[in-house]
Structures are given as C-alpha cells and as structure tokens.
C-alpha positions in Angstrom: -15.2 47.4 -60.9 -13.1 47.5 -57.7 -13.5 46.5 -54.1 -12.8 49.4 -51.7 -11.7 48.4 -48.2 -11.9 51.6 -46.2 -9.8 51.5 -43.0 -10.5 54.1 -40.3 -8.0 55.9 -38.2 -7.6 56.4 -34.4 -10.8 56.7 -32.3 -13.1 56.0 -35.2 -15.0 53.0 -36.5 -16.1 51.7 -39.9 -19.1 54.0 -39.7 -17.0 57.1 -40.4 -17.1 56.2 -44.1 -20.9 56.3 -44.3 -20.9 59.6 -46.3 -18.3 58.2 -48.8 -19.5 54.6 -49.3 -22.8 55.5 -51.2 -21.0 57.3 -54.0 -18.5 54.4 -54.5 -21.4 51.9 -54.5 -23.4 54.0 -56.9 -20.4 53.9 -59.3 -20.6 50.1 -59.2 -17.9 49.3 -56.7 -18.1 47.0 -53.7 -17.3 48.7 -50.3 -16.2 47.1 -47.1 -15.5 49.3 -44.0 -14.4 47.2 -41.1 -14.0 48.4 -37.5 -10.7 47.6 -35.9 -10.4 45.6 -32.7 -11.1 47.6 -29.5 -12.7 50.6 -31.2 -16.3 51.9 -31.6 -18.8 49.1 -31.5 -15.9 46.7 -30.8 -14.7 48.8 -27.9 -15.6 45.9 -25.6 -12.6 44.0 -27.0 -10.1 46.7 -25.9 -7.1 45.7 -23.8 -3.5 46.7 -23.3 -2.5 43.9 -25.7 -4.2 45.4 -28.7 -1.5 46.7 -30.9 -0.6 47.3 -34.5 -0.4 43.6 -35.3 -3.9 43.1 -34.0 -5.3 45.7 -36.5 -3.2 44.4 -39.3 -4.6 41.0 -38.7 -8.1 42.5 -38.8 -7.6 43.8 -42.3 -5.7 40.7 -43.5 -8.6 38.6 -42.5 -11.0 40.9 -44.4 -8.8 40.5 -47.5 -8.6 36.8 -47.2 -12.4 36.5 -46.8 -13.0 38.7 -49.8 -10.6 36.6 -51.9 -10.2 39.3 -54.5 -7.3 40.8 -56.5 -8.9 44.2 -57.1 -8.9 45.7 -53.7 -8.3 49.4 -53.3 -7.1 49.6 -49.7 -7.7 53.1 -48.2 -6.2 54.0 -44.9 -7.0 57.2 -43.0 -4.4 58.7 -40.6 -3.1 56.0 -38.2 -4.4 53.4 -40.6 -1.6 54.2 -43.0 0.5 51.9 -40.8 -2.2 49.2 -41.0 -2.7 49.2 -44.8 1.1 49.3 -45.4 1.5 46.1 -43.4 -1.6 44.4 -44.7 -0.6 45.0 -48.3 2.9 43.7 -47.5 1.3 40.5 -46.3 -1.3 40.2 -49.1 0.2 42.0 -52.1 -1.7 39.8 -54.6 -5.0 40.9 -53.1 -4.4 44.7 -53.3 -4.5 46.6 -56.6 -3.8 50.0 -55.0 -3.1 51.6 -51.6 -4.5 55.0 -50.9 -3.2 57.0 -47.9 -5.7 59.6 -46.7 -3.7 62.1 -44.6 -1.9 59.1 -43.3 1.4 57.7 -42.1 3.7 56.4 -44.9 5.9 54.2 -42.8 8.9 52.0 -43.6 10.2 48.8 -42.0 10.9 49.4 -38.3 9.1 52.7 -38.0 6.5 53.2 -35.3 3.7 55.7 -35.8 4.8 57.5 -32.6 8.1 58.3 -34.3 6.4 59.5 -37.4 4.4 62.2 -35.6 5.8 65.7 -35.0 7.5 65.5 -31.6 5.2 68.0 -30.0 2.2 65.9 -31.0 3.8 62.6 -30.0 4.8 64.0 -26.6 1.3 65.3 -26.0 -0.4 62.0 -26.9 2.1 60.0 -24.8 1.4 62.3 -21.8 -2.4 62.0 -22.4 -2.1 58.3 -22.3 -0.1 58.3 -19.1 -2.3 60.9 -17.3 -5.8 60.1 -18.6 -5.6 56.7 -20.3 -4.1 54.4 -17.6 -0.8 54.4 -19.5 -2.2 52.6 -22.5 -5.1 54.5 -24.0 -5.1 57.8 -26.0 -8.2 59.8 -25.2 -10.2 61.3 -28.0 -8.6 64.4 -29.5 -10.3 67.8 -30.0 -12.3 67.8 -33.2 -11.6 71.5 -33.7 -7.9 70.8 -33.8 -8.6 68.2 -36.5 -10.4 70.8 -38.6 -14.0 69.8 -37.9 -15.9 73.1 -37.3 -19.5 72.4 -38.3 -21.7 71.7 -35.3 -23.6 69.0 -37.2 -20.3 67.2 -38.0 -19.2 67.4 -34.4 -22.5 66.1 -33.1 -22.3 63.2 -35.5 -18.7 62.3 -34.7 -18.2 62.9 -31.0 -20.6 60.4 -29.4 -19.2 57.6 -31.6 -15.5 58.1 -30.9 -13.6 55.9 -28.4 -10.2 55.9 -26.8 -7.4 54.4 -28.9 -4.8 51.9 -27.8 -1.4 53.6 -27.5 0.4 50.3 -28.3 -0.6 50.7 -31.9 1.5 53.8 -32.1 4.6 52.4 -30.4 4.6 49.0 -32.3 7.0 49.2 -35.3 6.1 48.1 -38.8 7.5 44.8 -39.8 7.7 44.6 -43.6 9.2 42.2 -46.1 9.1 44.6 -49.0 6.5 42.6 -50.9 4.0 45.5 -50.7 6.4 47.9 -52.4 5.2 46.7 -55.8 1.6 47.7 -55.1 0.8 51.1 -56.7 0.0 53.8 -54.2 -1.4 57.3 -53.9 -1.7 60.0 -51.2 -4.4 62.4 -50.4 -3.4 65.3 -48.1 -5.9 67.4 -46.2 -4.5 70.9 -46.3 -6.9 73.0 -44.3 -5.7 72.3 -40.8 -2.3 72.0 -39.0 -1.1 69.5 -41.6 0.4 66.9 -39.3 0.9 64.6 -42.3 2.7 67.1 -44.7 5.9 65.2 -44.3 4.2 62.0 -45.3 2.8 63.7 -48.5 6.4 64.7 -49.2 7.5 61.1 -48.6 4.9 60.0 -51.0 6.2 62.4 -53.7 9.7 61.1 -53.1 8.4 57.6 -53.9 6.8 58.8 -57.1 3.2 58.4 -55.9 0.5 60.8 -57.1 -0.4 63.3 -54.4 -3.8 65.0 -54.3 -4.7 67.9 -52.1 -8.1 68.4 -50.4 -9.0 71.8 -49.1 -10.5 70.5 -45.8 -9.5 69.3 -42.4 -8.2 66.0 -41.3 -11.6 64.3 -41.3 -12.2 64.5 -45.1 -14.6 61.5 -45.2 -16.9 63.6 -42.9 -16.3 67.2 -44.0 -15.8 66.7 -47.8 -17.1 63.3 -48.7 -18.1 64.2 -52.2 -14.7 65.6 -53.1 -13.0 62.6 -51.5 -15.2 60.2 -53.4 -14.3 61.8 -56.7 -10.6 61.4 -56.0 -11.1 57.8 -55.0 -13.1 57.1 -58.1 -10.6 58.9 -60.4 -7.9 56.6 -59.0 -9.7 53.5 -60.2 
C-alpha cells in the first residue's frame, strides 16, 4: 500500500481533496492532505514573506514526519512547483510524483514565467490593483471549468487569496528529484493553461493521462481522478 500526500494549488486548502481521499483510503492507502501556510484555515499566517520556499518546507516537514519511502506526491496546479522541490529535497521518501494539471518546472524557473503571458499579466495586475501588491485574489471558478452550482457553492466560501511571491520565486533544484518516477494528468475541458506542461511531461517520457473535465478535477470528477491515481500505484 502507498501513502498519498495530496498538495492543493492556489487559493485552496487540504479540504479540496475530500471527494478523492475516501476512494484512496477504501483501497487501503494512507492519505494526507496538508494545507499550505497562509491559505484556507491557515490564512491567519499569511504575510508578504510567504513564498515558494515556505510551501516547500510545509511539504518536506510532512514527508519527514511520515518517515516513509512509499509516498505518492500529488500536486495540483501551482503545487507542481511545490512537489518538484520537495521531491528534490527528499527523493528517498517519494516513490512517485503526480502532476495534476500542474506546473512542470526546471531549476531557476518561476511559476509566473511558466504561465501563458496573458494569464501571468492578468494575475500580476490583479495582485497590484486588488491584492496590496502581494496577494492574488481568487479567480473565477467558471473560468476554471467549474459550472455546477453545488460545486461552486462548496468551493467559493473556502477559497482565500494566494501569495504572489510563490509565483515569482524560482525553483532551486539539485537534480536529485529527477530519478523519482512521475506522471501527468491533464484536464482538457477548459482553456488548458497547462497544455504546455503536459507536452513537457511527454518530452520527459512520463505517462500523460487526460481527464475530460475542468481544472478542478478533484471536485468535478473525483471518481475518475481517483481511478487514475489508483492505477498509477
């Protein structure tokens, strides 16, 4: 059996995996879904100093506390940056990395530079105009492919602004994480912001799975996503 560590993306918290975790546990796996510093129920810890290194440290501490070698490290969206760096620091703990519609970054690359320029410019302007220069306000769920009212009603009240520094901090990698097997899951029923990262995954020889849903697959297609994760282990 494996230990799934599910890492949420921008604006979310560990709760966003609540529709996926039961299926993984029912199959006999352990599931941990931490909330990153400054977000959701940890929003009281937000500050302009919270950056990518802060969130990587969050996950590294989880890995150290688990003290396992069978971790399937799943990162959604922004958290692709986080799991890349965490696996680089603790490669012996991670059996597999799974990128769910997520950044596939290399050493020195910041998430802001990995976004399409139109999206990056919009987010930067939003942080400047509405987020005191350092917070990215919550994005439109419709733009992310969430269309069911019940899903919107469940998500929206829980989302919190995200620290922009996490998008401008570059990855710092040693290369140790390159030996950890990886897979990519692309959500194809929306604007496909992460299509280039699915292509980057293919270039690296990773298996790429497609899900016919929007960006929030753990909310809109939890059963299908769970099946893919279980198949990977």
